[in-house]
Wavefront OBJ file of the C-alpha trace (Angstrom):
o trace
v 81.592 12.236 14.599
v 81.768 11.075 18.203
v 85.199 12.637 18.574
v 83.957 16.000 17.267
v 80.894 15.962 19.548
v 83.104 15.043 22.487
v 85.604 17.792 21.668
v 82.874 20.418 21.425
v 81.292 19.325 24.707
v 84.647 19.484 26.456
v 85.357 22.957 25.079
v 81.982 24.203 26.305
v 82.514 22.657 29.720
v 86.157 23.693 30.149
v 87.138 26.303 27.521
v 90.678 26.728 28.855
v 91.487 23.003 28.991
v 92.939 20.945 26.165
v 90.220 18.487 24.978
v 90.923 14.843 25.783
v 90.984 12.412 22.848
v 88.162 9.877 22.667
v 89.743 6.446 22.116
v 88.829 4.353 19.092
v 86.922 1.452 20.615
v 86.079 -0.189 17.296
v 83.091 -0.072 15.029
v 80.751 -1.888 17.408
v 81.250 0.725 20.098
v 80.842 3.662 17.699
v 77.093 4.046 18.283
v 77.613 4.087 22.046
v 80.399 6.656 21.719
v 78.232 8.879 19.516
v 75.311 8.606 21.925
v 77.412 9.510 24.973
v 79.255 12.352 23.219
v 75.983 13.711 21.813
v 74.332 13.544 25.211
v 77.248 15.342 26.858
v 77.105 18.072 24.235
v 73.316 18.433 24.483
v 73.519 18.904 28.252
v 75.988 21.775 27.807
v 74.271 23.648 24.968
v 73.101 27.014 26.201
v 71.231 28.615 23.312
v 69.409 27.983 20.043
v 72.465 28.844 17.930
v 74.505 26.122 19.613
v 71.670 23.626 19.129
v 71.431 24.556 15.425
v 75.180 24.091 14.975
v 75.076 20.683 16.694
v 72.162 19.538 14.511
v 74.061 20.640 11.395
v 77.095 18.599 12.482
v 74.948 15.513 12.961
v 73.304 16.032 9.566
v 76.718 16.361 7.868
v 77.887 13.153 9.530
v 74.707 11.348 8.474
v 75.268 12.350 4.873
v 78.931 11.251 4.960
v 77.840 7.903 6.402
v 75.270 7.456 3.646
v 72.321 6.890 5.958
l 1 2 3 4 5 6 7 8 9 10 11 12 13 14 15 16 17 18 19 20 21 22 23 24 25 26 27 28 29 30 31 32 33 34 35 36 37 38 39 40 41 42 43 44 45 46 47 48 49 50 51 52 53 54 55 56 57 58 59 60 61 62 63 64 65 66 67
């Protein structure tokens, strides 16, 4: 999830650049990675459609995680 949020934020910020890969820092850092990637994406969202898409991604991830 964090990788997808990070990728989307990078594509919004620099559409022509190749997205950088978020490193796997282990399960204990996952929440921090998700928070940072989500924050970065939220800052770059420009309209309601983008917000809706981001919320849907988070909801899909929540369901996959079983929480």
